[in-house]
N, C-alpha and C positions, 0 to 999 in steps of 0.2 A: 582643580578640586579632585581629579581622578588620580589613580596611582599607577605607576609604571615600574616594572622590574624586568631586567634582562640578564642573561648569563651566557657566557661562551667559555668553554673549557672542557676538560676530560670527563666530567661528571654528567649524568643525565640531568637535564635542565628542569624538568617538571617539578620535582620535590622542592628545589630551591626557589622556583618561581612561586609555588603555592605558599610556601612559608613567608616569602617576602610580601606577597599580596595580602596575607593575613595581617602583617604588621602595618600595611598601608590602608587597610579597609576603612579606617576612620576618614580617609580622603574621598571616599565614594563607595557605595555599597548597594547599588541597584542591579548591577550585573557584573560578570567577571568572565575572563577567558584567557587562554594562552595558546601559543603556537610554538612548535619545535621543528627543527630541521632534521630530516632522516635521509637515509640513502635513497629512499623511494619518493622523496618530496616533502612537502610540508604536512604536518598534522596539526589540526586546529580543533579546539574544544571551547565552546562558549555556553554560558547559562544566564538566565535572568535570576537575580537573587544574590546571595552572599558567596563569599569565597569557599565556605564549607560545602555549599552545594556544588561548586565547581570541583572541589577535591573528591567528593563522592561520585561525581559523574565521570571521572577520568578512568579509562580502561587500564588494566594492569600493565599492558604492553605499550603505554603511551611514553615512549622513550625517544631520546634524541637530544642534540645540542648543535648549535646554539638555540636559545629560545627566548621568547618575550612574553610578558603577561601584563594584564591590565585589570584594574577594578574601577568601575565607572560611576560617575554622577551625571545623570542624563542632562544633555543640553539639546542636541538635535535628535529628535525621535525618542519614543518611550523606552522603558527598560525591558527590552525583549532580547532573546538570543540573537536575532538578526542585527540588532543595533549594538550589541556588545562588541568589544574589541577582543582580539585583533581583527582588522579588516584586510581582505585580500583582493587582488586583481581577479579578473574573470578566469584566467588560466590557473589560478591558485599557486602562482610562483612567488609572489610578493606578499608579505604580511607586515602590517603597520599597527602600532599602538600609539595613541596621541592624546595629550592633554592640551587644552586650550580651545580656541574657536577660529575656524577658517572663515574670515569675513566675506570673502568672495566665493563661497562654496556654491551658491546658486548659479553664478556665472560659469564656474568650472564644470558643474554638473551638466548645464545646458550644452556646453561645448563638447564634453565627453560623450553625452548622449547622441549628439549630432554625428559624432564619429563612430557610432555603433556600439558604444559601451552600454551594457545593461547593469543597472545598480541593484544591489541586493539589500540595501539598508536605507534608512532616512538620514544617515549621519553625514556630517561634513568631512569626517576623516576618510571615508571610503574614496573620496576624490584623490587623496594623496596616493593611495595604492595604485589606482588606475593611471595617475600621472607618471609614477615611476615606471610602470609597465610601458607606457607610451614612450618614455625616454629610451628604453631598450629597443623598442620597435623603430625609433628614429635613429638608432646607431650608437647609443651609449655603450662604452666598452666595459664599464664596471659599475658596481653598486654605488660607490661614492659619486661618480659622475652622474648617474641616473637620479640620485637623491638631490644633488645640487641643482640639476636641471628642473626637477619637479618643484623644488621649493622656490625657485625664482618666479614661478607662476602663482605662488600662494601669497595672499594678503591676510594677515591676522597673527594670532599668538599660537605658538606651538612648543611643546616639548614632545619629541617623538623618537621612536626606535623602530628600525626596519631590519627584517631578515629576508634573504633571497635564497630559494632552493638551489639556484645555480651558483651561488657563492656561499657554500655551507660552512665556511670557516670564520664568519664575521657578522657583526652587528654594526650598522651605521646609525648614529643618533644625531639629533639636532636640537637646538634651543633658540627660541625667540619669544621672550616674555613668559615662559613657563619653565620651572626649574628642571634641570637635568644634571646629574652628577655621575661620575664614573667611580667604580670601586676597583682598586688594584689588588689582586690576589697573587698567589704563588702559582704561576702558569695557568691562570684563569682570570677573567675579568667580569665585572658586573656593571650594570647600569640601573639607575633608579631615579625616581622623582623626589625621593626623600631619604635622608640618611638612615631613617628607622628601618628601612628594608635591608640594610647592609650589616647591622649589628650582628655579631656572631660569625661573620665571614671575613671582614676586613675593617681596619681602621684607617686605611690609606685611601683618600678620595681626591678626585679632581673635579672642580666645579666649572662647568661650562658657562661662558658669558653669552649674552644675546648676540646672535649672528654667527655663533660657532657651531661646528659639527665635529664629530669624532668617529673614527673607525676603531672598533675593538676586535682583537683576535685573542686567542689564548695566551699569546706571548707578549702582548702589550697593546698600546694605543697610539693613535695619531690624531691630533686636533688641528683643525683648519677652518677657513672661512668659506663662504659661498663662492668666492672667486678662486678657491683652492690655494690661498696663501696659508702656509703653515703657521701655527701659533705654538708658542712654547708654554706648556702647562705642566707644572710640577705638582705632585701629590701633597696634600696636607694630612696631618694626623688628627682624626676626630677624637674628642673626649666625650664619649657618650655611654651612659650606663645601660647595659643590656637589660638589667633587671627592671628598669623603668618602663620597658616595653612589654613586660610580662604581667599577667593579671594575678598570679599567685593564688592565694586562698580566698580572694575577695569575690563577691558576687558580681561586681561590675568594676570597670576601670574608674568610673566616676567616684565611687565611695573610696577606692584606693587612693585616688589623687587628692580628694578632700582630706583624707587622713595623713597625707604626706606633707601638709603645709607647715607643721612645726619644723620639719627638716628643710623644706625649700626656702622658708624665711631665714633660717640660719645660714643657708648657702648664700642667699642674696646679700646678707650682711657681712659675710666672712671677709676679713681683711680690708673692710671699707670704712670702719669706724675709727676715728682718731680722737681718743679721749683726751689726749694731752692738749690739743687745740680746739676741742669741742666741734669737730667738723667731720667731713666725709672725704675719704680718698677715692677719687674717680679718675684715674689716669687715662682710662679709655676714651674720655671725652675729647682728648686732643685739643684742649682749650687752655691757653695760659690765663693767669689771673687777670692780666690786663685786658685780654680779649673778652673774658667773661664779664668784666665790669662795664664793657662798652655796650652790652645789650640793654635795651630799654623796655623790651616786652618779650613774652614767650608765647608761641602758638604751637598747640599740640594737635596731632592728626592721628586718627586711628579709626577702626571700624568695629561695630558691635561692642563686645566687652572691653576691647582696647580703648574705644572712645569713652566709655564710662570711667575706666581707670584714668584716662586723660582728664576728665572733668575733676576728679579728685586731685590729680596732679596739679592742675591749674590752681586749685584752692590752696594746696600746700605751698606752691611757689609764691603765691600772693601773700599768704600768711607769714611765711618764714623769710622770704627774700625781698618782699615788698616790691615785686615787679608785676606790672599788669600781665595777666596770663589768661588764656582762653583755650578751649578745646573744641574741635569741629570734626564731623565725620569726613574722613579722607575722600570718601566716595562723592561728596558734594564739593569739596575744595577743588578737586581736579578739574571741575567743569565750569567754574565761575570766574575765570580770568582774574585770579587774586592779585592784589597789590603786594609785591614782595619787597620788604624793607630791609636795608642792610643792618639796621640795629635791632632786628628781631631774631631770636634763636628759635628755630623750628625743631620740634621733636616728633619723630615718627615712631609709632607704637605698633608692634605686630608680634604675636607669639611665634608664628611660623617663620616670620621674615620673608614670606612669599606673597602676602596679600596684594593682589594686583592693583586695587584702588590706591592703597597706601604707597606702593612702589611708584605708580604713575604720579602721585602727588610729590614724592621725593624728587623724581626726575624733572618735573616741571619747576620745582623750587630751585634746583641746581642749575637748570638752564637760565634762570633769571638771577643767579648769583646769591641765592639764599644759603645760609649756613644751617645744615641739617645734621642732627644727631639722632641716634636710634635707641629705643629700648626694646630689645629683641631677646627671645629665648634660644632660638636655634643658631648655634655658632656656624659661621660660614654661609648662611642663607643669603639670598639675593639682596635684600634690603640692608643686611648687616655689612655686606661688601660695598654697597652703593653709598652709604652715608659717610659723613666726615669724621665720625667718632660715635661713641655711645656707651651703653651699659648693657651687659649680658645678664640675664636673669639667673642662669644656672639652675633652672627648675627641673631639668631632665625632661624625658619624653612625656608629653601629655596626650594620651591616646583617646580619651573620651572627647566627643565633639564639643561638649560644654566646657568652657574655660573655668577653672577653679584655682588651682595652685598658680597658674600663670597670671591670673587676675591679682591675687594678693601680692605676688612677687613684683608685679608691675607697679602697684601702688607703693610698695616698699621702696622700689627703685626711685620713684618720684620723690619720696621723702628724703632719700639720700641726695638727690639732685637739688632739692629745695634747701636742704641743710648746707650743702656745698656753696650754692649761690648766695644763701643768706649770710654765711660767715665771711664771705669776701665782700659783703656789703654792710648791712647794719644789724645783723642778728648778734645779740650779745653772747659772750661765752657762757653765761648762765643759762640762757635759753637753748644754746647749742647742746650743753650738757644735759638739759632736761629732755630734749628730743632723743639724744643718744640713749639715755636711760630707758626711755619709752620703747625705742626700737629693740633694745636688748630684752625687754619683757615680752615682746610679741610671741615668740615661739611657745613659751610656757603658757601664756594666756590662751593661745589657740588650742593647746592640749586640753585646757580646762573646758573650753567650749565643746570640744569633741566628746566629752563625757556626757553632754546634754543630748546626744543623738537619739536615745530612746524617748526622751520627753518630746523632742522635736518631731519624731516619727508619729507620736500620738496626736500631736497637733495637726500634722500633715494628713493623717487619715481622716480627721474631722473635716478638714477643708477640701479634700480631694473631690467630693461630689459636687462642689460649687462650679457652676458653668463659667464664672468670671470672678476676678479678684482685683482689688485696688491696692496699690502700694503707695505710701506717702512718706515724705521726709522733708526736712528743712535744711537749708545750707549744705553742710557736709552729708547730711542724711539723704538728700535728694538724689545724688548719683548712686548711693547705696540702694535706694528704692528702685531706681531704674535697672540696675544690675540684677536685683532680686526678681523683678518682674520678667526680665529677659530669661533668667534661668528657669523660672516656673513655666513659661509658655513654650520654651524650646524643647524641654524634655518631658513635661507632663501633658502638653497641648491644652492646658487650661488657659483661657484668654485672661490676660493680665495687663493692666494699665498702671503706669506710674505717673504721679503728679507731685509738684511741690505742695506741701501741706496748705499753704496760704492760697493756692489756686483752686482748692475744692469749692469754695463758695462762689467762684467765678464760672461755674458750669458743671463740673463733674459731680458735685453734691447731689444733683438730680438722679444719679445712678444708685445712690446708697439705699440699701434695703436689707431686710434679713437674709436675702439670697445672695448679697454681694459683700463678702467679707473684706475687711481692710487689714493689711499688714502695715503697721506704723513703726518707723524708725525714730525712737524717742531717747536720744542720749541725754545724760544728765549734764547739759551744758547751759550756756547763757540763754538758750531759746526753749528751755524746758516748759516754762509757763505758756508760751505760745503753742507749743506742741500739745500740751494737755488740753488747751482750749479747743484745738482741732478735734481731739478725741471726744470731747464733750459734744461737739456738733454732730459727729458721726453717731454716737450713742443716742442722742436725742431723736435720731431718725431710724432707730431700731437696727442700726448696723452692728455687725459683729466685728470685734477688734482683737487682733493679735499684735502685741507690742513687743518690740525689742528695746530693752531699757537697761539702765544700770541699777535700778531698784524695782522692787515689786510695786506695781501700780494698783490703786484701788479698783474694785470690781465695777464701780460706776464709770470708770474710764477704759478699762480693757477686760475682755472676757478671759484672755490668757496673756500672761507676761513671761517672756523668756528673758531671764536676767543674765546679762553679758558682763564679763569683767571690764573694768574701766582702765583706760590708758590715758595718755595725754589727749586733749581734745582733737589735735591735728591728726592723730594716729588711730583714733577710735573707729573710723570707717573701715579700716582693715579688719578689725575684729567683728564689727557688725555685719560684714558681708558673709562671714562663714556660716552662721546659723541659717541664712537665707539659701545658701548652697545646700545645706542639709534638708531644709524644708522642701525645696524643689525635688531633690533626690527621693525623699521618702514619699512625696505625693506621686511621683512618677512610678515608683515601685508599687504603691497601693493601686494605681490604675493599670498596672501590668504593661507599662510602656517599654519600648526598646531604649533603655536609658542611655547607653553609650553611643547609639546610632539613631538619633531621632529622625523622623521622616523629613524628607526634602532638604536636609542639611548635610554639609560636609565640613571637615575641620579646617582645611586650608583653602580659602576662597581665591583661586587663581584665574577665574574668569569673571567678566563683568556681568 
């Protein structure tokens, strides 16, 4: 969840590190720091707070290279300058930045303390710096050897970068369970935990696998394993839009990314619709028609918004392909000794492609022989390389912590998958053509919804003083309600609960009062009468109702109705989710929240 940047080359490292950390701040933003190598030793600067505070704190003469930087999401110890990275050994020779968790940190700390080491922080990472120093004291000849010796003592997940004042021409990096990639420049090299840090500098990257290390110098790199076996890693070319990582004239990344959805939906569909045969082209699945027909059920795994998108995906697959399908949090799946069946297709969903719970679930499935495909945004990410095939979203960089364009693109990808599976099974050409026409209408209809932003902002200002809110929906509307509640609470900090509409009378109806507004997802589908009955129950108990509907509802059912364009029933959830994104955004703005960087959260969850 933290961000790492490193640079070795002829330029001063600090400006490059600060810029890269700024691009990675969505991965962690409670403290930041950097270290550079100079002729007189290491220079280290650390602050609690944001990267901007670090930049303001840097002296004018903070020059040198190579250098490493880090923006932190606290795990061991609070967000203080002492706990910020980089961490150094007692002599100030070694500096380390680290993502992940060292599981045996307490054991290592006790051993090092017994050897006379005095710790300056509460972190697990500081142990690594002292271990590397111990390796040199024990006779290690170079930085590679010292890092390898240290990491053999470590149990846990790490992505790390190390510099050494006495080897001032190199950075040594390592990966085990937390992403690390190398950027190949012209007589300069970069390291980062996320490709976003490298845009503008290079498009040539090398992805490390678990158990791999690398040494970077200005003239190149070498990759190897803990036992010093060389590995052959060739650079890949990344196709990443630098503009996607820039905020431009927008007040926040979140509103920028909400507004990009007509474009990102168009990208998700580009080249994938086959109107001649009323189906979808998904060559990246690496599944033959015969193989796809042999599956008898589909299991979808994701976390947070990815899981809610999976709920909608499961309904799409059941509706269009008539295959039993279900969605489950990957964080639970990995711990329950699941029964893995050969006739089940497993789908892993992750915007970043680095979500540790989802990755662990994929690895467990593959150990047991499961066929796993991915729906991923970040090309070349760990899960994308781990799975047997899949669908890239092509949504571009999503810098705000809250998922918006990646959510709607994911559900659209599920619609394509459901269409593909349906057409090789029992979905008629007529229904296939109907879904294709609906998918083609989505970008224009999202544009229409975006014109409601001012109206939604007015509703949000009315709701913002509420201490708690209820979200309800039936069938396809239920995952939309869950995602809407998630958005509201994660960026506005208003407590929000989501329930299936029919479940209100089984307990939650006790909470309804004038102080507890309800946001109801009420599409004009076969359950409209059931949904309006729920609204009557709420209004009879003096509850306020804001409805998302395809038609204006009477005042006795809803205090406010946001009228949303209608698509095909299977695709309506994609459209219904967009006004809930805007509602959460405008409520957060009204409450003066830190919209793009909500408290306690980070974008890419790479620790348990």
